[in-house]
DRENDO-1510 file (C-alpha; in Angstrom, 1 decimal, always signed):
<recs>
REC; n; res; u; v; w
REC; 1; UNK; +0.0; +0.0; +0.0 .
REC; 2; UNK; +1.3; +3.4; -0.9 .
REC; 3; UNK; +2.2; +5.7; +1.9 .
REC; 4; UNK; +0.4; +9.0; +2.4 .
REC; 5; UNK; +2.2; +12.2; +1.7 .
REC; 6; UNK; +1.9; +15.3; +3.8 .
REC; 7; UNK; +3.0; +18.9; +3.0 .
REC; 8; UNK; +3.8; +21.3; +5.8 .
REC; 9; UNK; +3.8; +25.0; +6.1 .
REC; 10; UNK; +4.4; +25.8; +9.8 .
REC; 11; UNK; +3.8; +29.5; +10.3 .
REC; 12; UNK; +3.8; +31.7; +13.4 .
REC; 13; UNK; +0.1; +32.3; +13.4 .
REC; 14; UNK; -1.3; +29.3; +11.4 .
REC; 15; UNK; -0.2; +25.9; +10.5 .
REC; 16; UNK; -1.2; +24.5; +7.0 .
REC; 17; UNK; -1.0; +20.8; +6.3 .
REC; 18; UNK; -1.7; +19.2; +3.0 .
REC; 19; UNK; -2.7; +15.5; +2.9 .
REC; 20; UNK; -2.4; +13.9; -0.6 .
REC; 21; UNK; -4.3; +10.8; +0.4 .
REC; 22; UNK; -7.4; +12.9; +1.4 .
REC; 23; UNK; -6.7; +15.8; -1.1 .
REC; 24; UNK; -7.3; +18.1; +1.9 .
REC; 25; UNK; -5.6; +21.2; +3.4 .
REC; 26; UNK; -5.9; +21.7; +7.1 .
REC; 27; UNK; -5.5; +25.4; +8.0 .
REC; 28; UNK; -5.8; +26.2; +11.7 .
REC; 29; UNK; -4.3; +28.5; +14.3 .
REC; 30; UNK; -0.8; +27.3; +15.5 .
REC; 31; UNK; -1.7; +27.5; +19.1 .
REC; 32; UNK; -2.1; +25.1; +22.1 .
REC; 33; UNK; -3.8; +25.2; +25.5 .
REC; 34; UNK; -2.1; +23.2; +28.2 .
REC; 35; UNK; -4.0; +22.6; +31.5 .
REC; 36; UNK; -2.1; +22.0; +34.8 .
REC; 37; UNK; +1.2; +22.1; +32.9 .
REC; 38; UNK; +0.9; +18.7; +31.3 .
REC; 39; UNK; -2.6; +18.0; +29.9 .
REC; 40; UNK; -3.6; +19.0; +26.3 .
REC; 41; UNK; -6.8; +21.0; +26.9 .
REC; 42; UNK; -7.3; +22.2; +23.3 .
REC; 43; UNK; -5.3; +23.0; +20.2 .
REC; 44; UNK; -5.7; +24.9; +16.9 .
REC; 45; UNK; -8.8; +27.0; +16.3 .
REC; 46; UNK; -10.4; +25.7; +19.5 .
REC; 47; UNK; -7.4; +26.9; +21.6 .
REC; 48; UNK; -7.4; +30.3; +19.8 .
REC; 49; UNK; -10.9; +30.9; +21.1 .
REC; 50; UNK; -9.5; +30.6; +24.6 .
REC; 51; UNK; -6.6; +33.0; +23.9 .
REC; 52; UNK; -6.5; +35.9; +26.5 .
REC; 53; UNK; -9.5; +34.4; +28.2 .
REC; 54; UNK; -8.1; +31.3; +30.0 .
REC; 55; UNK; -7.8; +30.9; +33.8 .
REC; 56; UNK; -4.4; +30.6; +35.4 .
REC; 57; UNK; -4.2; +26.8; +35.3 .
REC; 58; UNK; -4.6; +26.8; +31.5 .
REC; 59; UNK; -1.6; +28.2; +29.5 .
REC; 60; UNK; -2.5; +29.2; +25.9 .
REC; 61; UNK; +0.6; +29.8; +23.7 .
REC; 62; UNK; +2.0; +30.0; +20.2 .
REC; 63; UNK; +5.1; +27.8; +20.0 .
REC; 64; UNK; +6.4; +29.6; +16.9 .
REC; 65; UNK; +7.9; +33.1; +17.4 .
REC; 66; UNK; +9.5; +35.3; +14.7 .
REC; 67; UNK; +9.2; +32.4; +12.3 .
REC; 68; UNK; +11.2; +29.9; +14.3 .
REC; 69; UNK; +10.4; +27.3; +16.9 .
REC; 70; UNK; +10.5; +28.8; +20.4 .
REC; 71; UNK; +8.8; +25.9; +22.2 .
REC; 72; UNK; +9.8; +22.7; +20.6 .
REC; 73; UNK; +7.9; +20.3; +22.9 .
REC; 74; UNK; +4.6; +22.1; +22.4 .
REC; 75; UNK; +5.2; +22.4; +18.7 .
REC; 76; UNK; +5.8; +18.7; +18.3 .
REC; 77; UNK; +2.7; +17.9; +20.4 .
REC; 78; UNK; +0.7; +20.2; +18.1 .
REC; 79; UNK; +2.1; +18.7; +15.0 .
REC; 80; UNK; +1.2; +15.2; +16.1 .
REC; 81; UNK; -2.3; +16.2; +17.1 .
REC; 82; UNK; -2.9; +17.9; +13.8 .
REC; 83; UNK; -1.8; +14.8; +11.9 .
REC; 84; UNK; -4.0; +12.6; +14.1 .
REC; 85; UNK; -6.9; +15.0; +13.3 .
REC; 86; UNK; -6.3; +14.7; +9.5 .
REC; 87; UNK; -5.9; +10.9; +9.5 .
REC; 88; UNK; -8.5; +10.3; +12.2 .
REC; 89; UNK; -6.0; +8.2; +14.2 .
REC; 90; UNK; -6.1; +8.3; +18.0 .
REC; 91; UNK; -2.7; +6.5; +18.6 .
REC; 92; UNK; -0.2; +5.4; +16.1 .
REC; 93; UNK; +0.4; +7.7; +13.2 .
REC; 94; UNK; +0.5; +6.1; +9.7 .
REC; 95; UNK; +3.8; +5.8; +7.8 .
REC; 96; UNK; +4.1; +8.7; +5.5 .
REC; 97; UNK; +6.4; +10.9; +3.5 .
REC; 98; UNK; +6.7; +14.6; +4.6 .
REC; 99; UNK; +7.5; +17.7; +2.5 .
REC; 100; UNK; +8.2; +20.7; +4.7 .
REC; 101; UNK; +8.7; +24.3; +3.6 .
REC; 102; UNK; +11.5; +26.0; +5.6 .
REC; 103; UNK; +12.1; +29.7; +5.8 .
REC; 104; UNK; +15.4; +30.9; +4.3 .
REC; 105; UNK; +16.3; +33.7; +6.7 .
REC; 106; UNK; +17.1; +31.4; +9.7 .
REC; 107; UNK; +20.1; +29.6; +11.0 .
REC; 108; UNK; +21.0; +26.0; +10.3 .
REC; 109; UNK; +20.2; +25.2; +14.0 .
REC; 110; UNK; +16.7; +26.7; +13.6 .
REC; 111; UNK; +16.2; +24.8; +10.3 .
REC; 112; UNK; +17.2; +21.6; +12.0 .
REC; 113; UNK; +14.5; +22.1; +14.7 .
REC; 114; UNK; +11.9; +22.1; +11.9 .
REC; 115; UNK; +13.2; +18.8; +10.7 .
REC; 116; UNK; +13.4; +17.2; +14.1 .
REC; 117; UNK; +9.6; +17.8; +14.6 .
REC; 118; UNK; +9.1; +15.2; +11.9 .
REC; 119; UNK; +12.2; +13.1; +12.4 .
REC; 120; UNK; +10.8; +11.4; +15.6 .
REC; 121; UNK; +10.0; +7.7; +16.0 .
REC; 122; UNK; +6.3; +8.5; +16.9 .
REC; 123; UNK; +5.8; +10.2; +13.6 .
REC; 124; UNK; +6.9; +7.2; +11.4 .
REC; 125; UNK; +8.3; +9.4; +8.7 .
REC; 126; UNK; +9.8; +7.3; +5.9 .
REC; 127; UNK; +11.1; +10.2; +3.8 .
REC; 128; UNK; +11.6; +13.8; +4.6 .
REC; 129; UNK; +11.9; +16.4; +1.8 .
REC; 130; UNK; +12.8; +20.1; +2.3 .
REC; 131; UNK; +11.5; +22.9; +0.1 .
REC; 132; UNK; +12.7; +26.5; +0.3 .
REC; 133; UNK; +9.6; +28.5; +1.4 .
REC; 134; UNK; +9.8; +31.3; -1.1 .
REC; 135; UNK; +10.0; +28.8; -4.0 .
REC; 136; UNK; +6.8; +27.0; -2.8 .
REC; 137; UNK; +5.3; +30.4; -2.3 .
REC; 138; UNK; +5.9; +31.4; -5.9 .
REC; 139; UNK; +4.6; +28.1; -7.3 .
REC; 140; UNK; +1.5; +28.5; -5.2 .
REC; 141; UNK; +1.1; +31.9; -6.7 .
REC; 142; UNK; +0.9; +30.3; -10.1 .
REC; 143; UNK; +4.4; +31.5; -11.2 .
REC; 144; UNK; +6.7; +29.3; -13.3 .
REC; 145; UNK; +9.8; +29.2; -11.1 .
REC; 146; UNK; +11.9; +26.7; -13.1 .
REC; 147; UNK; +12.5; +29.0; -16.1 .
REC; 148; UNK; +15.2; +31.7; -16.4 .
REC; 149; UNK; +12.8; +34.5; -15.8 .
REC; 150; UNK; +13.3; +36.6; -12.6 .
REC; 151; UNK; +10.5; +36.7; -10.1 .
REC; 152; UNK; +10.1; +38.8; -6.9 .
REC; 153; UNK; +7.9; +37.4; -4.2 .
REC; 154; UNK; +7.1; +39.2; -0.9 .
REC; 155; UNK; +5.5; +37.1; +1.9 .
REC; 156; UNK; +4.2; +39.2; +4.7 .
REC; 157; UNK; +3.4; +36.8; +7.6 .
REC; 158; UNK; +2.5; +37.3; +11.3 .
REC; 159; UNK; +6.1; +37.8; +12.6 .
REC; 160; UNK; +8.3; +37.9; +9.6 .
REC; 161; UNK; +8.4; +39.3; +6.0 .
REC; 162; UNK; +10.4; +37.3; +3.5 .
REC; 163; UNK; +11.5; +39.1; +0.3 .
REC; 164; UNK; +13.0; +37.0; -2.4 .
REC; 165; UNK; +14.2; +37.2; -6.0 .
REC; 166; UNK; +13.9; +33.8; -7.7 .
REC; 167; UNK; +15.2; +32.3; -11.0 .
REC; 168; UNK; +15.7; +28.7; -12.3 .
REC; 169; UNK; +14.0; +27.2; -9.3 .
REC; 170; UNK; +16.3; +28.8; -6.8 .
REC; 171; UNK; +16.8; +31.9; -4.7 .
REC; 172; UNK; +19.1; +34.6; -6.1 .
REC; 173; UNK; +18.6; +37.2; -3.4 .
REC; 174; UNK; +16.6; +37.1; -0.2 .
REC; 175; UNK; +16.0; +39.1; +2.9 .
REC; 176; UNK; +13.9; +38.3; +6.0 .
REC; 177; UNK; +12.6; +41.2; +8.0 .
REC; 178; UNK; +11.7; +40.4; +11.6 .
REC; 179; UNK; +8.2; +42.0; +11.7 .
REC; 180; UNK; +4.8; +41.4; +10.1 .
REC; 181; UNK; +1.2; +41.6; +11.0 .
REC; 182; UNK; +1.7; +41.0; +14.7 .
REC; 183; UNK; +3.9; +44.1; +15.0 .
REC; 184; UNK; +1.1; +46.2; +13.5 .
REC; 185; UNK; -1.3; +44.7; +16.1 .
REC; 186; UNK; +1.1; +45.7; +18.9 .
REC; 187; UNK; +1.3; +49.2; +17.5 .
REC; 188; UNK; -2.5; +49.5; +17.5 .
REC; 189; UNK; -2.7; +48.2; +21.1 .
REC; 190; UNK; -0.2; +50.9; +22.2 .
REC; 191; UNK; -1.9; +53.7; +20.2 .
REC; 192; UNK; -5.3; +52.9; +21.5 .
REC; 193; UNK; -4.0; +52.8; +25.1 .
REC; 194; UNK; -2.3; +56.2; +24.6 .
REC; 195; UNK; -5.0; +58.0; +22.7 .
REC; 196; UNK; -8.1; +56.6; +24.3 .
REC; 197; UNK; -6.9; +55.3; +27.6 .
REC; 198; UNK; -8.3; +51.9; +26.7 .
REC; 199; UNK; -6.6; +48.6; +27.2 .
REC; 200; UNK; -7.4; +46.1; +24.4 .
REC; 201; UNK; -6.2; +42.6; +23.6 .
REC; 202; UNK; -4.5; +41.2; +20.5 .
REC; 203; UNK; -7.8; +39.9; +19.0 .
REC; 204; UNK; -9.4; +43.3; +19.2 .
REC; 205; UNK; -6.3; +44.9; +17.7 .
REC; 206; UNK; -6.4; +42.5; +14.8 .
REC; 207; UNK; -10.1; +43.3; +14.2 .
REC; 208; UNK; -9.2; +47.0; +14.2 .
REC; 209; UNK; -6.4; +46.4; +11.7 .
REC; 210; UNK; -8.7; +44.5; +9.4 .
REC; 211; UNK; -11.5; +47.1; +9.6 .
REC; 212; UNK; -9.4; +50.3; +9.5 .
REC; 213; UNK; -5.9; +49.4; +8.5 .
REC; 214; UNK; -4.6; +51.0; +5.3 .
REC; 215; UNK; -1.2; +51.7; +3.7 .
REC; 216; UNK; -2.6; +55.0; +2.3 .
REC; 217; UNK; -4.6; +57.5; +4.4 .
REC; 218; UNK; -8.3; +57.2; +3.7 .
REC; 219; UNK; -11.3; +59.3; +4.6 .
REC; 220; UNK; -11.8; +59.0; +8.3 .
REC; 221; UNK; -13.9; +56.1; +9.5 .
REC; 222; UNK; -14.6; +54.5; +12.9 .
REC; 223; UNK; -15.2; +51.2; +14.6 .
REC; 224; UNK; -16.5; +50.5; +18.0 .
REC; 225; UNK; -14.6; +48.2; +20.3 .
REC; 226; UNK; -14.7; +47.2; +23.9 .
REC; 227; UNK; -11.8; +47.2; +26.4 .
REC; 228; UNK; -10.8; +48.2; +29.9 .
REC; 229; UNK; -10.4; +51.8; +30.8 .
REC; 230; UNK; -7.0; +52.7; +32.2 .
REC; 231; UNK; -8.2; +55.1; +34.9 .
REC; 232; UNK; -11.5; +53.5; +36.1 .
REC; 233; UNK; -10.5; +49.9; +35.4 .
REC; 234; UNK; -14.0; +49.2; +34.2 .
REC; 235; UNK; -15.2; +47.7; +30.9 .
REC; 236; UNK; -16.0; +50.4; +28.4 .
REC; 237; UNK; -16.9; +51.0; +24.7 .
REC; 238; UNK; -14.9; +53.3; +22.5 .
REC; 239; UNK; -14.9; +54.6; +18.8 .
REC; 240; UNK; -11.5; +54.1; +17.2 .
REC; 241; UNK; -10.5; +56.4; +14.3 .
REC; 242; UNK; -8.9; +55.2; +11.2 .
REC; 243; UNK; -6.5; +58.2; +11.3 .
REC; 244; UNK; -5.0; +56.9; +14.6 .
REC; 245; UNK; -4.6; +53.4; +13.1 .
REC; 246; UNK; -2.9; +54.8; +10.0 .
REC; 247; UNK; -0.4; +56.9; +12.0 .
REC; 248; UNK; +0.6; +54.0; +14.2 .
REC; 249; UNK; +1.2; +51.4; +11.5 .
REC; 250; UNK; +2.5; +53.4; +8.5 .
REC; 251; UNK; +6.2; +53.6; +9.8 .
REC; 252; UNK; +6.4; +49.8; +9.9 .
REC; 253; UNK; +4.7; +49.4; +6.5 .
REC; 254; UNK; +7.2; +51.8; +5.1 .
REC; 255; UNK; +10.0; +49.6; +6.5 .
REC; 256; UNK; +8.7; +46.7; +4.5 .
REC; 257; UNK; +8.6; +48.9; +1.4 .
REC; 258; UNK; +12.2; +50.1; +2.1 .
REC; 259; UNK; +13.3; +46.5; +2.4 .
REC; 260; UNK; +11.7; +45.7; -1.0 .
REC; 261; UNK; +13.5; +48.6; -2.6 .
REC; 262; UNK; +16.8; +47.5; -1.0 .
REC; 263; UNK; +16.5; +44.0; -2.6 .
REC; 264; UNK; +15.6; +45.6; -6.0 .
REC; 265; UNK; +18.7; +47.8; -5.8 .
REC; 266; UNK; +20.9; +44.6; -5.4 .
REC; 267; UNK; +19.1; +42.6; -8.2 .
REC; 268; UNK; +21.2; +41.9; -11.3 .
REC; 269; UNK; +20.1; +44.0; -14.3 .
REC; 270; UNK; +18.7; +41.1; -16.4 .
REC; 271; UNK; +16.6; +39.9; -13.5 .
REC; 272; UNK; +15.4; +43.5; -12.9 .
REC; 273; UNK; +14.2; +43.6; -16.5 .
REC; 274; UNK; +12.1; +40.5; -15.8 .
REC; 275; UNK; +10.6; +41.9; -12.6 .
REC; 276; UNK; +9.6; +45.0; -14.5 .
REC; 277; UNK; +7.7; +42.7; -16.9 .
REC; 278; UNK; +6.1; +40.4; -14.3 .
REC; 279; UNK; +5.8; +42.7; -11.3 .
REC; 280; UNK; +6.0; +41.9; -7.6 .
REC; 281; UNK; +3.9; +39.1; -6.1 .
REC; 282; UNK; +2.5; +39.7; -2.6 .
REC; 283; UNK; +1.5; +36.7; -0.5 .
REC; 284; UNK; +1.0; +35.9; +3.2 .
REC; 285; UNK; -1.9; +36.6; +5.5 .
REC; 286; UNK; -0.9; +40.2; +6.3 .
REC; 287; UNK; -1.3; +41.3; +2.7 .
REC; 288; UNK; -4.9; +42.1; +3.5 .
REC; 289; UNK; -3.9; +45.6; +4.5 .
REC; 290; UNK; -5.8; +48.0; +2.3 .
REC; 291; UNK; -3.9; +49.8; -0.5 .
REC; 292; UNK; -0.7; +48.0; +0.3 .
REC; 293; UNK; -0.3; +47.2; -3.4 .
REC; 294; UNK; -0.9; +50.9; -4.3 .
REC; 295; UNK; +1.8; +52.1; -1.9 .
REC; 296; UNK; +4.4; +49.6; -3.2 .
REC; 297; UNK; +3.5; +50.6; -6.7 .
REC; 298; UNK; +3.9; +54.3; -5.9 .
REC; 299; UNK; +7.3; +53.7; -4.3 .
REC; 300; UNK; +8.8; +51.3; -6.9 .
REC; 301; UNK; +6.9; +52.0; -10.2 .
REC; 302; UNK; +6.3; +48.2; -10.5 .
REC; 303; UNK; +3.0; +46.4; -10.9 .
REC; 304; UNK; +2.0; +44.5; -7.8 .
REC; 305; UNK; +0.1; +41.2; -7.9 .
REC; 306; UNK; -1.9; +40.2; -4.9 .
REC; 307; UNK; -2.6; +36.4; -5.3 .
REC; 308; UNK; -5.8; +34.6; -4.6 .
REC; 309; UNK; -5.9; +33.1; -1.1 .
REC; 310; UNK; -2.5; +34.5; -0.1 .
REC; 311; UNK; -2.4; +32.9; +3.3 .
REC; 312; UNK; -2.4; +29.4; +1.7 .
REC; 313; UNK; +0.0; +30.2; -1.1 .
REC; 314; UNK; +2.9; +28.2; +0.4 .
REC; 315; UNK; +0.9; +25.0; +1.1 .
REC; 316; UNK; -0.7; +25.2; -2.3 .
REC; 317; UNK; +2.8; +25.4; -3.8 .
REC; 318; UNK; +3.9; +22.3; -1.8 .
REC; 319; UNK; +0.8; +20.5; -3.1 .
REC; 320; UNK; +1.8; +21.3; -6.7 .
REC; 321; UNK; +5.4; +20.2; -6.0 .
REC; 322; UNK; +4.2; +16.8; -4.7 .
REC; 323; UNK; +1.7; +16.2; -7.5 .
REC; 324; UNK; +3.6; +17.6; -10.5 .
REC; 325; UNK; +6.8; +15.8; -11.8 .
REC; 326; UNK; +7.8; +19.1; -13.4 .
REC; 327; UNK; +8.9; +20.2; -9.9 .
REC; 328; UNK; +10.6; +17.0; -8.8 .
REC; 329; UNK; +14.0; +18.7; -8.3 .
REC; 330; UNK; +12.6; +21.6; -6.2 .
REC; 331; UNK; +12.4; +19.4; -3.1 .
REC; 332; UNK; +15.6; +18.1; -1.7 .
REC; 333; UNK; +16.7; +15.6; +1.0 .
REC; 334; UNK; +18.2; +17.3; +4.1 .
REC; 335; UNK; +21.9; +16.8; +4.6 .
REC; 336; UNK; +21.4; +15.0; +8.0 .
REC; 337; UNK; +18.5; +13.3; +9.7 .
REC; 338; UNK; +18.2; +11.0; +12.7 .
REC; 339; UNK; +17.6; +7.4; +11.8 .
REC; 340; UNK; +14.6; +6.0; +13.6 .
</recs>
């Protein structure tokens, strides 16, 4: 019987797992709730509902920080639970091959931690293949990466922004910027506390960002949110202005744009000519900021493509690599792995 094949995109905010056997993509929050220090209380989307609401005996946490594994044990527990959920197995996981997309702007030690998640006897991995995340991202965006044409892809995630120039199936230039959508949420939390004397949580900040966030100043609009007043300590409702949101996030958005320009300045002329023709591809969950493509276009004079379903672009690329022999050389065997 043929083994199943899984494709993994392990992000800071969400984990995406493709199962070839079921032709299914799981996309859930990469978060776990541990009760009394040892018991798995909830994981994934269910645990996210408890975030910032749990009692002291339940610790709810994201095991990935800044694009790397910060809590290995909880991340491995999460990974195994998600595979069990897909395969509907309660104990032993089925033998399978695993394709994992690994960020490029991390150290070899940090890359090895991603591999060790899978290279564990309880996982029963028969084969592990590694894919450079920007390459999978471009394939998921529908771009032909194996040709000699230059491609620029910008993935704006929760904690990191990866900017890459690709050609012939490889990375010519790359840069990882250590901030993304979560940094914008933090800025909104601080601005709301300063301007309105209101303490809000990360979920509320993300809601404000989605409703009011824009890379170019718009006509003023408002949303109503609830929080705790700094002075009285009581729950209260407040109207948040889009102008305040714009002012607190624009500096960080401009840093992303400056990083894109920095990579463009270092790009070889022939590849630059290709990028003028194809434009810049924006992927990642944080590309939902309004007018981000317009701002980048204004600053670079390049066409900006926002792909469909940008948050699942990498995992869709992994699926294409698994299913299409055209990309058989994109995935590679890691140099070292533990023999189970």
